[in-house]
C-alpha positions in Angstrom: -42.2 -48.6 -7.1 -45.6 -49.2 -5.8 -47.4 -52.1 -4.1 -45.1 -51.7 -1.1 -47.4 -49.6 1.0 -45.5 -46.4 0.2 -46.6 -43.4 -1.8 -45.5 -41.9 -5.0 -44.8 -38.1 -4.6 -45.7 -35.9 -7.4 -43.6 -33.1 -8.8 -45.7 -30.5 -7.0 -44.9 -32.1 -3.7 -41.1 -32.3 -4.5 -40.6 -28.8 -5.9 -40.9 -26.3 -3.1 -41.8 -22.7 -3.6 -39.0 -20.1 -3.6 -38.2 -18.5 -0.2 -39.8 -15.2 0.3 -38.1 -12.2 1.7 -38.9 -11.7 5.4 -41.2 -9.0 6.2 -40.3 -6.0 8.3 -42.1 -7.5 11.3 -40.1 -10.7 11.1 -36.9 -8.7 10.7 -37.7 -6.7 13.9 -38.5 -9.9 15.8 -35.2 -11.5 14.9 -33.4 -8.3 15.8 -35.2 -8.1 19.1 -34.3 -11.7 19.9 -30.6 -11.0 19.2 -30.6 -7.9 21.3 -32.2 -9.7 24.2 -29.5 -12.4 24.0 -26.6 -9.9 23.9 -28.2 -7.8 26.6 -28.2 -10.8 28.9 -25.1 -12.8 27.7 -21.4 -12.0 27.3 -20.5 -11.6 23.6 -17.2 -13.4 24.2 -18.0 -16.4 26.5 -21.8 -16.6 25.8 -22.3 -16.8 29.5 -24.9 -14.7 31.4 -23.7 -11.2 32.0 -22.6 -10.4 35.6 -21.0 -7.4 37.1 -18.4 -6.0 36.4 -19.4 -5.5 32.8 -17.1 -3.9 30.2 -17.6 -2.7 26.6 -15.4 -2.2 23.6 -15.3 0.4 20.9 -18.2 -1.3 19.0 -20.6 -1.2 21.9 -20.6 -4.9 22.7 -20.9 -6.1 26.3 -18.6 -8.5 28.0 -17.9 -10.0 31.4 -14.6 -8.6 32.6 -13.4 -12.0 33.7 -14.0 -13.4 30.2 -11.9 -10.5 28.7 -9.1 -11.3 31.1 -9.1 -14.9 30.2 -9.2 -14.0 26.5 -6.1 -11.7 26.9 -4.2 -14.4 28.9 -4.9 -17.1 26.3 -3.9 -14.7 23.5 -0.6 -13.9 25.3 0.2 -17.6 25.7 -0.6 -18.4 22.0 1.6 -15.5 20.9 4.5 -16.8 23.0 4.0 -20.3 21.5 4.1 -18.8 18.0 0.5 -19.7 17.1 -1.6 -17.6 14.8 -4.4 -16.0 16.9 -5.9 -13.9 14.2 -8.3 -16.6 13.1 -9.2 -17.5 16.7 -9.9 -13.9 17.9 -13.6 -13.8 18.8 -13.5 -10.0 19.4 -12.7 -9.2 15.7 -9.4 -7.6 16.9 -11.1 -4.9 18.9 -9.7 -6.0 22.3 -5.9 -6.3 22.5 -5.5 -5.0 26.1 -7.5 -3.7 28.9 -7.1 -0.2 27.5 -9.4 -1.2 24.7 -12.4 -1.7 27.0 -14.3 0.6 29.4 -16.0 -0.7 32.5 -19.7 0.3 32.2 -21.1 1.8 35.4 -24.7 0.4 35.3 -27.2 1.6 37.8 -28.8 -1.6 39.2 -32.3 -1.5 40.6 -33.0 -3.6 43.7 -35.0 -6.8 43.2 -38.1 -7.6 45.2 -36.2 -9.6 47.8 -33.8 -6.6 48.4 -30.7 -8.5 47.1 -28.4 -6.6 44.6 -26.0 -7.4 41.8 -23.4 -10.2 41.6 -25.9 -12.5 40.0 -26.7 -13.0 36.3 -28.2 -10.1 34.4 -31.5 -11.9 33.7 -32.3 -11.4 37.4 -31.2 -7.8 37.4 -32.8 -4.5 36.4 -30.3 -2.2 34.7 -32.0 1.3 34.8 -31.2 4.8 33.7 -30.4 6.9 36.8 -32.0 10.0 35.2 -35.2 8.7 33.5 -35.7 5.5 35.5 -36.2 3.5 32.3 -35.0 -0.1 32.2 -32.1 -0.4 29.8 -32.5 -3.2 27.4 -33.6 -4.1 23.8 -36.6 -1.7 24.0 -34.6 1.4 25.1 -31.5 2.8 23.4 -28.7 3.0 25.9 -25.4 4.8 25.8 -22.4 5.1 28.1 -19.8 7.9 28.4 -16.1 7.6 27.9 -14.0 7.7 30.0 -16.2 7.5 33.2 -18.4 4.7 31.8 -21.7 5.8 33.4 -24.7 4.4 31.4 -27.9 6.3 30.6 -30.8 6.2 28.2 -30.0 7.9 25.0 -32.9 10.3 25.3 -31.7 11.4 28.8 -28.2 12.2 27.4 -29.7 14.1 24.5 -31.5 16.4 27.0 -28.6 16.8 29.4 -27.5 20.4 29.9 -23.9 20.9 29.0 -21.3 18.1 28.4 -20.7 16.8 32.0 -21.7 13.5 33.4 -24.6 13.8 35.8 -23.2 11.1 38.0 -19.6 12.2 38.4 -19.5 15.7 36.7 -16.6 14.5 34.5 -16.6 16.4 31.1 -17.1 14.4 27.9 -17.4 15.2 24.2 -20.3 14.2 21.9 -17.9 11.9 20.0 -17.3 9.9 23.2 -21.0 8.9 23.7 -21.0 5.2 22.8 -24.2 3.5 21.8 -24.6 0.1 23.5 -25.3 -2.7 20.9 -25.9 -0.5 17.9 -28.0 -2.0 15.1 -28.0 0.7 12.4 -25.2 0.9 9.8 -24.6 4.7 10.3 -24.1 4.3 14.0 -21.6 1.4 13.5 -19.7 3.4 10.9 -19.5 6.4 13.4 -18.0 4.2 16.1 -15.5 2.7 13.5 -14.5 6.1 12.4 -14.0 7.3 16.0 -11.7 4.4 16.7 -9.6 5.0 13.6 -9.2 8.7 14.6 -8.1 7.7 18.1 -5.6 5.2 16.8 -4.1 7.8 14.5 -3.4 9.9 17.5 -2.0 7.0 19.6 -5.0 6.6 21.8 -7.3 3.7 22.6 -11.0 3.3 23.1 -10.7 4.3 26.8 -8.7 7.5 25.8 -5.5 6.1 27.2 -2.2 6.0 25.4 -1.7 2.8 23.4 1.2 0.7 24.4 4.2 1.3 22.1 2.7 4.4 20.5 5.6 6.6 21.6 8.2 4.2 20.2 6.2 4.0 16.9 6.1 7.8 16.6 9.9 8.0 17.2 10.5 5.4 14.5 8.3 7.2 12.1 10.1 10.5 12.8 13.5 8.9 12.3 12.4 7.2 9.1 11.1 10.5 7.7 14.4 12.2 8.6 16.4 9.5 6.8 14.2 9.7 3.7 14.6 13.5 3.7 18.4 13.2 4.0 18.5 10.6 1.2 16.5 12.9 -1.1 18.8 15.8 -0.3 21.9 13.6 -1.0 20.5 12.5 -4.3 19.7 16.1 -5.4 23.0 17.5 -4.2 25.1 14.9 -5.9 28.1 13.0 -4.5 29.9 14.8 -1.7 33.4 15.9 -2.5 36.0 15.3 0.2 37.0 18.5 1.9 40.5 19.8 1.3 42.9 19.0 4.1 44.4 22.1 5.5 47.8 21.8 7.1 47.7 22.3 10.8 49.6 25.5 11.6 51.2 25.4 15.0 50.5 28.5 17.2 53.1 30.0 19.5 50.3 30.9 22.0 49.6 27.2 22.6 53.1 26.6 23.8 53.8 27.2 27.4 57.6 27.2 27.4 58.8 30.8 26.7 61.9 29.8 24.8 60.2 27.3 22.6 57.4 29.8 22.0 59.8 32.6 20.9 61.6 30.2 18.6 58.4 29.0 17.1 57.2 32.6 16.5 60.5 33.5 14.7 60.1 30.4 12.5 56.5 31.3 11.6 57.5 34.9 10.8 60.3 33.8 8.5 57.9 31.3 6.8 55.3 34.2 6.3 58.1 36.3 4.7 59.1 33.6 2.3 55.5 33.1 1.3 55.1 36.8 0.6 58.3 37.0 -1.4 57.2 34.0 -3.4 53.9 35.6 -4.2 55.5 38.9 -5.3 58.0 37.0 -7.6 55.1 35.2 -9.2 53.3 38.5 -9.8 56.5 40.0 -11.5 56.8 36.9 -13.7 53.2 37.4 -14.8 53.7 41.1 -15.6 56.4 40.3 -18.1 53.8 38.6 -20.3 51.9 41.8 -20.8 52.8 45.2 -22.2 53.3 48.0 -19.8 52.0 50.6 -22.3 48.5 52.0 -22.2 45.6 50.4 -23.9 45.3 53.0 -26.7 48.8 52.5 -27.8 48.2 48.8 -27.8 45.2 49.2 -30.0 47.3 51.0 -32.7 49.5 48.0 -33.1 48.5 45.1 -35.3 47.7 41.7 -34.0 51.2 40.4 -34.9 53.0 42.8 -32.6 50.6 43.2 -29.7 52.2 42.2 -26.4 55.8 42.8 -27.7 57.9 46.0 -27.7 59.4 47.2 -31.1 62.6 49.3 -31.1 62.0 52.9 -32.0 64.4 52.9 -34.9 63.2 49.7 -36.5 61.3 49.8 -39.7 58.0 48.1 -40.2 
């Protein structure tokens, strides 16, 4: 090396200093840049946002046509047998149109008087209550299921729990923050979706497709498990004794046949009674007819037998 017009770097020049943690100001700047991008671009297609705009359970904003294209392509891939889990750019939050809500933004007119239908970077999305422009500098929320968007401060000061635009009632749990940045708010939205899914509902508070069939399958499965447990505890079932079918004379319409059948049944009953009586008499001969006290006076060798009166012991 050397004598070639180059330079010989020293160790100090080769070894760089360790990267420092970004300051809070730098973190805020990066976060603001991301918010500006996602407030003006679709999170799915990365194209500029244009009305109609929809949002999922995580508060992200999408162009509705991009969501439709995504669902159509996912349906084609599932029909072809392809794995779409790795290609899902929505992290599995959008599986149908029931998983999104169309956000009803209030658009302020531009200086030339023209309105929406053009990209969001030329639009002013404002809160209809406070008049603030919705964007990275203002926390914005929308209500489910109506979808009207407001500034968070305006919703917090709203009297009651009815939308000021359409008077539709809503619950505090269904106030969705647009593009949340804090971890607690993201966890709240995630917990809300899990609760809705456990009740068979989607983000838009509509019934999930196939939720009724799934519930029926779960009920049938639980009943089968309960029946199996009962069978195991009760042991093997013994086959019931087969009882002989006894013909009834009342079921016979012919009078002659009915009377003959009645006589045969009566004779059969008499024979059964006599047989039972004979069996009882045979059993009586095995036991002594004397009283109990007399039987106790006898020894064990002669109990149950009669001894002639003149016999000697």
